Structures are given as C-alpha cells and as structure tokens.
BALOBA-1460 file (C-alpha; in Angstrom, 3 decimals):
// residues 156
<rec num="1" residu="x" x="-174.784" y="-165.583" z="41.143"/>
<rec num="2" residu="x" x="-178.137" y="-167.068" z="40.067"/>
<rec num="3" residu="x" x="-179.324" y="-166.816" z="43.677"/>
<rec num="4" residu="x" x="-178.447" y="-163.127" z="43.709"/>
<rec num="5" residu="x" x="-180.289" y="-162.536" z="40.412"/>
<rec num="6" residu="x" x="-183.268" y="-164.491" z="41.708"/>
<rec num="7" residu="x" x="-183.337" y="-162.501" z="44.953"/>
<rec num="8" residu="x" x="-183.073" y="-159.241" z="42.989"/>
<rec num="9" residu="x" x="-185.889" y="-160.300" z="40.651"/>
<rec num="10" residu="x" x="-188.061" y="-161.230" z="43.641"/>
<rec num="11" residu="x" x="-187.370" y="-157.850" z="45.263"/>
<rec num="12" residu="x" x="-188.241" y="-155.991" z="42.057"/>
<rec num="13" residu="x" x="-191.452" y="-158.011" z="41.651"/>
<rec num="14" residu="x" x="-192.439" y="-157.321" z="45.275"/>
<rec num="15" residu="x" x="-191.725" y="-153.601" z="44.900"/>
<rec num="16" residu="x" x="-193.744" y="-153.488" z="41.667"/>
<rec num="17" residu="x" x="-196.681" y="-155.274" z="43.312"/>
<rec num="18" residu="x" x="-196.520" y="-152.858" z="46.244"/>
<rec num="19" residu="x" x="-196.465" y="-149.867" z="43.878"/>
<rec num="20" residu="x" x="-199.460" y="-151.197" z="41.928"/>
<rec num="21" residu="x" x="-201.282" y="-151.885" z="45.171"/>
<rec num="22" residu="x" x="-200.545" y="-148.358" z="46.355"/>
<rec num="23" residu="x" x="-201.904" y="-146.956" z="43.060"/>
<rec num="24" residu="x" x="-205.090" y="-148.995" z="43.391"/>
<rec num="25" residu="x" x="-205.470" y="-148.000" z="47.041"/>
<rec num="26" residu="x" x="-204.928" y="-144.326" z="46.165"/>
<rec num="27" residu="x" x="-207.475" y="-144.478" z="43.350"/>
<rec num="28" residu="x" x="-209.983" y="-146.257" z="45.587"/>
<rec num="29" residu="x" x="-209.475" y="-143.717" z="48.376"/>
<rec num="30" residu="x" x="-209.643" y="-140.851" z="45.886"/>
<rec num="31" residu="x" x="-212.920" y="-142.217" z="44.504"/>
<rec num="32" residu="x" x="-214.364" y="-142.356" z="48.005"/>
<rec num="33" residu="x" x="-213.310" y="-138.877" z="49.132"/>
<rec num="34" residu="x" x="-213.229" y="-136.696" z="46.026"/>
<rec num="35" residu="x" x="-216.064" y="-134.723" z="44.444"/>
<rec num="36" residu="x" x="-219.707" y="-135.754" z="44.211"/>
<rec num="37" residu="x" x="-220.104" y="-139.497" z="44.521"/>
<rec num="38" residu="x" x="-222.198" y="-141.235" z="41.876"/>
<rec num="39" residu="x" x="-222.788" y="-144.929" z="41.341"/>
<rec num="40" residu="x" x="-224.382" y="-147.348" z="38.903"/>
<rec num="41" residu="x" x="-225.521" y="-150.915" z="39.442"/>
<rec num="42" residu="x" x="-224.690" y="-152.752" z="36.221"/>
<rec num="43" residu="x" x="-226.924" y="-155.535" z="34.880"/>
<rec num="44" residu="x" x="-227.485" y="-157.233" z="31.533"/>
<rec num="45" residu="x" x="-231.254" y="-156.752" z="31.843"/>
<rec num="46" residu="x" x="-230.747" y="-152.956" z="31.702"/>
<rec num="47" residu="x" x="-229.370" y="-153.057" z="28.141"/>
<rec num="48" residu="x" x="-231.469" y="-151.611" z="25.309"/>
<rec num="49" residu="x" x="-232.638" y="-152.145" z="22.644"/>
<rec num="50" residu="x" x="-231.627" y="-155.806" z="23.256"/>
<rec num="51" residu="x" x="-231.015" y="-157.478" z="26.597"/>
<rec num="52" residu="x" x="-227.345" y="-157.894" z="27.433"/>
<rec num="53" residu="x" x="-225.579" y="-160.738" z="29.216"/>
<rec num="54" residu="x" x="-228.183" y="-162.490" z="31.427"/>
<rec num="55" residu="x" x="-225.409" y="-163.580" z="33.821"/>
<rec num="56" residu="x" x="-223.650" y="-160.210" z="33.839"/>
<rec num="57" residu="x" x="-223.600" y="-157.689" z="36.652"/>
<rec num="58" residu="x" x="-221.230" y="-155.172" z="38.126"/>
<rec num="59" residu="x" x="-220.687" y="-151.985" z="40.057"/>
<rec num="60" residu="x" x="-219.444" y="-148.527" z="39.154"/>
<rec num="61" residu="x" x="-218.482" y="-145.817" z="41.653"/>
<rec num="62" residu="x" x="-217.258" y="-142.413" z="40.561"/>
<rec num="63" residu="x" x="-216.319" y="-139.160" z="42.222"/>
<rec num="64" residu="x" x="-216.692" y="-136.184" z="39.930"/>
<rec num="65" residu="x" x="-216.192" y="-132.469" z="40.403"/>
<rec num="66" residu="x" x="-217.465" y="-129.590" z="38.222"/>
<rec num="67" residu="x" x="-213.949" y="-128.875" z="36.946"/>
<rec num="68" residu="x" x="-213.920" y="-132.320" z="35.264"/>
<rec num="69" residu="x" x="-211.758" y="-134.347" z="37.657"/>
<rec num="70" residu="x" x="-213.135" y="-137.884" z="37.680"/>
<rec num="71" residu="x" x="-211.921" y="-140.862" z="39.744"/>
<rec num="72" residu="x" x="-213.713" y="-144.180" z="39.461"/>
<rec num="73" residu="x" x="-213.676" y="-147.855" z="40.245"/>
<rec num="74" residu="x" x="-215.573" y="-150.487" z="38.337"/>
<rec num="75" residu="x" x="-216.065" y="-154.229" z="38.447"/>
<rec num="76" residu="x" x="-217.852" y="-156.644" z="36.121"/>
<rec num="77" residu="x" x="-219.031" y="-160.084" z="37.252"/>
<rec num="78" residu="x" x="-220.382" y="-163.058" z="35.307"/>
<rec num="79" residu="x" x="-219.300" y="-161.748" z="31.899"/>
<rec num="80" residu="x" x="-216.661" y="-162.626" z="29.371"/>
<rec num="81" residu="x" x="-213.647" y="-160.326" z="29.065"/>
<rec num="82" residu="x" x="-214.789" y="-156.688" z="28.844"/>
<rec num="83" residu="x" x="-213.479" y="-155.089" z="25.644"/>
<rec num="84" residu="x" x="-214.809" y="-151.536" z="26.075"/>
<rec num="85" residu="x" x="-216.417" y="-149.366" z="28.742"/>
<rec num="86" residu="x" x="-218.045" y="-145.945" z="28.429"/>
<rec num="87" residu="x" x="-220.306" y="-143.375" z="29.974"/>
<rec num="88" residu="x" x="-223.175" y="-142.686" z="27.568"/>
<rec num="89" residu="x" x="-225.766" y="-139.925" z="27.573"/>
<rec num="90" residu="x" x="-229.272" y="-141.365" z="27.723"/>
<rec num="91" residu="x" x="-232.120" y="-141.873" z="30.158"/>
<rec num="92" residu="x" x="-233.159" y="-145.318" z="31.397"/>
<rec num="93" residu="x" x="-234.483" y="-147.378" z="28.488"/>
<rec num="94" residu="x" x="-232.803" y="-145.165" z="25.880"/>
<rec num="95" residu="x" x="-229.622" y="-145.983" z="23.945"/>
<rec num="96" residu="x" x="-227.431" y="-142.905" z="23.767"/>
<rec num="97" residu="x" x="-224.092" y="-141.792" z="22.456"/>
<rec num="98" residu="x" x="-220.732" y="-142.239" z="24.172"/>
<rec num="99" residu="x" x="-219.582" y="-139.161" z="26.086"/>
<rec num="100" residu="x" x="-216.365" y="-140.552" z="27.595"/>
<rec num="101" residu="x" x="-214.408" y="-143.807" z="27.493"/>
<rec num="102" residu="x" x="-213.435" y="-145.689" z="30.661"/>
<rec num="103" residu="x" x="-210.640" y="-148.118" z="31.520"/>
<rec num="104" residu="x" x="-211.933" y="-151.696" z="31.170"/>
<rec num="105" residu="x" x="-211.784" y="-154.061" z="34.145"/>
<rec num="106" residu="x" x="-209.962" y="-157.354" z="33.625"/>
<rec num="107" residu="x" x="-211.675" y="-160.640" z="34.471"/>
<rec num="108" residu="x" x="-212.119" y="-160.903" z="38.223"/>
<rec num="109" residu="x" x="-210.491" y="-157.527" z="38.880"/>
<rec num="110" residu="x" x="-211.566" y="-153.990" z="39.602"/>
<rec num="111" residu="x" x="-210.585" y="-151.118" z="37.295"/>
<rec num="112" residu="x" x="-209.395" y="-147.993" z="39.139"/>
<rec num="113" residu="x" x="-208.585" y="-144.753" z="37.348"/>
<rec num="114" residu="x" x="-208.543" y="-140.998" z="37.614"/>
<rec num="115" residu="x" x="-208.847" y="-138.750" z="34.586"/>
<rec num="116" residu="x" x="-209.996" y="-135.354" z="33.399"/>
<rec num="117" residu="x" x="-213.128" y="-134.867" z="31.324"/>
<rec num="118" residu="x" x="-214.537" y="-131.697" z="29.788"/>
<rec num="119" residu="x" x="-215.813" y="-129.390" z="32.540"/>
<rec num="120" residu="x" x="-219.045" y="-128.752" z="30.610"/>
<rec num="121" residu="x" x="-219.705" y="-132.486" z="30.437"/>
<rec num="122" residu="x" x="-218.927" y="-132.880" z="34.140"/>
<rec num="123" residu="x" x="-221.450" y="-130.153" z="34.980"/>
<rec num="124" residu="x" x="-224.109" y="-131.809" z="32.778"/>
<rec num="125" residu="x" x="-223.561" y="-135.174" z="34.478"/>
<rec num="126" residu="x" x="-223.691" y="-133.608" z="37.955"/>
<rec num="127" residu="x" x="-226.867" y="-131.678" z="37.091"/>
<rec num="128" residu="x" x="-228.671" y="-134.786" z="35.789"/>
<rec num="129" residu="x" x="-226.899" y="-138.041" z="36.709"/>
<rec num="130" residu="x" x="-229.908" y="-140.157" z="35.695"/>
<rec num="131" residu="x" x="-229.540" y="-138.864" z="32.144"/>
<rec num="132" residu="x" x="-226.258" y="-140.804" z="31.834"/>
<rec num="133" residu="x" x="-225.348" y="-144.469" z="32.069"/>
<rec num="134" residu="x" x="-222.327" y="-146.743" z="32.247"/>
<rec num="135" residu="x" x="-222.127" y="-149.465" z="29.615"/>
<rec num="136" residu="x" x="-219.624" y="-152.349" z="29.403"/>
<rec num="137" residu="x" x="-219.149" y="-154.265" z="26.162"/>
<rec num="138" residu="x" x="-217.602" y="-157.629" z="25.294"/>
<rec num="139" residu="x" x="-217.211" y="-159.816" z="22.218"/>
<rec num="140" residu="x" x="-220.466" y="-161.711" z="22.800"/>
<rec num="141" residu="x" x="-222.407" y="-158.476" z="23.446"/>
<rec num="142" residu="x" x="-220.740" y="-155.760" z="21.332"/>
<rec num="143" residu="x" x="-223.684" y="-153.370" z="21.804"/>
<rec num="144" residu="x" x="-223.487" y="-153.815" z="25.565"/>
<rec num="145" residu="x" x="-223.158" y="-156.657" z="28.069"/>
<rec num="146" residu="x" x="-224.183" y="-154.731" z="31.203"/>
<rec num="147" residu="x" x="-225.546" y="-151.254" z="31.845"/>
<rec num="148" residu="x" x="-226.522" y="-149.050" z="34.768"/>
<rec num="149" residu="x" x="-227.870" y="-145.520" z="35.157"/>
<rec num="150" residu="x" x="-225.838" y="-143.089" z="37.215"/>
<rec num="151" residu="x" x="-227.303" y="-141.872" z="40.475"/>
<rec num="152" residu="x" x="-226.060" y="-139.849" z="43.423"/>
<rec num="153" residu="x" x="-224.769" y="-142.172" z="46.138"/>
<rec num="154" residu="x" x="-227.363" y="-142.331" z="48.896"/>
<rec num="155" residu="x" x="-230.218" y="-141.119" z="46.642"/>
<rec num="156" residu="x" x="-233.119" y="-143.454" z="45.963"/>
C-alpha cells in the first residue's frame, strides 16, 4: 500500500511540476509575442539617491498593450532575496513614485506573470517608456537594490 501511495504522490508531484512549467512557458511566450515589448537592464549602480547593491543585476522584459494587459518576466542576480518589485514613474537619475507592483523573483529563479493595469497608465508608459523604471528591493537595500529604465526592445 505504501508503494501505491508513493507512486501516486510521485505522479501528483510530476503533474504539478509539468503544470507549473507550462504556466511559466506560457507566460514567457506571452511576454515575447504580446503587445509592445519593453525591457530594462537592472543594476545597483542605477539606484538613486543612493547606490544600490554593487553586486546586483538583473533583467526585465515586458509586453504591454494600450488596454492595460501586461505580461512580464524578471530575474535578479547577485542580490539577497528580493522582497518587493515595482514599476516607478521617474526619469533616469530621479526617484519616483510606485505606479504598479510586480511579482518578486525568488533567488535564482525568474518571475513570470500576466496582469492588468490601468489603461491610462499603460498608455503613459507606452508613450514615454524612459520616464518609467523597474526597481527591486531587498532587506539590505529597502530603498532599492537594483534599478533599470524601461526602453523599447531594439531601441538604443
């Protein structure tokens, strides 16, 4: 009987892993094919008014449409556990207010999510991506460990 329970538990675990993998794959595919693609290269040196984590870096990729549909993937590297993540309004070198929260990536993993934001905010971001930035926070750097300005993918 224990063998049967063990086999059933293994099957459930495998099915759960496959489902989670499918969700991540869907979110990654959605982020690559949906809406206007924006990205941000995250670095501790980009933080203001104080420098963030000198070892921290990361990547953020988002697809956003004017109706407010937003799918993104994000990864942090070289930082302690991320406790909060946001998109803020503010030009490079300027600390600005939070406009939308983001799912935080776990250590060594990529966060993948799709959500809806206010259509007016989506249109403002799409009209001026460089006026917004992604900011990840952790316990050691509560004001921000890494930051990166949004830009249209392929733009320089």
